[in-house]
C-alpha positions, 0 to 999 in steps of 0.5 A: 499500500505505502508509496502506491495505490491502494485497493478495496471495495466499498458498496454505495447505493447497492452498487459495489465500487472500487472506491480506492482505486476510483479516487485514485488513494495513494498512501506515501511517507515513512512515519508511524502516524497517518495524515489526510490531504484533502484538495479544494474546488479546481484542483487535485491531489497534485495540488499537495506535491510541493507540500509533501517533503515537509510531511512524509518523513514523519507521516503516512500521508493519505492522498486522494481525489475528490469525486468532482476532479478532473483526474476521476472518471467523470461518470462516477460523479452522480449529480443526485448524490453530490447535492451537499458536502455530506456525500463527499464526507461519506467518501472521506469516511469510507477510505479511512475505513477501507484503510482501517485507519483509526486515528489520524490528522487532517489537512483540507484546503478550501471546501475540503476544510469543511468536509474535514469539519463535518467528518469530525463531527460525524466520527470525532474519534477518527481525527486527532487534529484538523488543519484548515487552509482557506477555509469558509463556512458560508462565502455568501454575506449574510447580515454581520457575517462578510463571507466575500460575496453577495449573491449577485456577485455569486450568480455572475460567476455561476452565469459565467462558468455556464457560458464559457467555462474555458474563458471563465477558468483562464480569468479565475486562475490568476485571481485565485493564485494572487501572487505573480507565480505563472507557473502556478496559474498554469498548473491551477489552470490545468486542473481547472480545465480537466474538470468536466464543465458541468461537474464543475458548475454543479460542485461550485453552486454546491459549494457557494449554497452551503452554510455550515456556520450553525455546526461549527460548535459541534466540533471538538477536534483541535483545530488550526486555521491557516489563511493567507494575508490576502485571499480572493476568495475568503476574507481575513475576518473568516478565519476570525469567524471559525476561530471564535465559533469552533467548539474545540481549541482553535488557533490562527496562522496567517501567512505573509502572502496572497492568494487562495492556493498557498500550497501551490504558490508559497509552500515554503511558508505553508510547509513549516506552518503545517509542520508546526500546526501538526506537533502542537 
């Protein structure tokens, strides 16, 4: 298993599927503790490549692709199932159960951070720590809560994705990366383009319509919230909101850089922060 693809079967909706194969699950590293990495929207597990050298000495690192990623056969994405984040939580927990992992740390980026939060609420005994990178419980503004977007802005984004996905992706990639790192913009563009446009639009709508503020207090797992100083998708105030409303002990780490994808654009800053967060 270590260093390669894992393979087993699980049952979903009465069908037997090779979940670990479908989601390209890999376990790499040499440590005696387990750590699972869950990527965000528009990327796949390759987004963690620059971070792995900081982690694999001390951890067996589990990598997988979300079912919506372009690296996964789109036939496995069922629109009637992935209408909420709960189905993504089911996949995460099924992976851990299939690998017979009883305790691990979790690092999740963007909407995968919320997947981790929901998983830890459902199965708190599984998770020793949650590290939430660029996380947001709600992207939409709501009264005094500033999530970063109003409804009209969200609808414009979704309309642009529907009208011309390639043009939208070309415009969004440099905004999300933030920093002037052309190679990273190209890499993020590649994984965005790999997503099937209708799946990308569907998942974006699901994420934008999600609101997890009401369940944050149910989290008892220690959390570290990692946020860049300037993120086009997540305002700084959201990190403070998470810290103040998560039920378990939580701290905030601000990276002195910009962008929504620091694991791609600033691994030299993020990597040491993750190592420190895992050991405290």
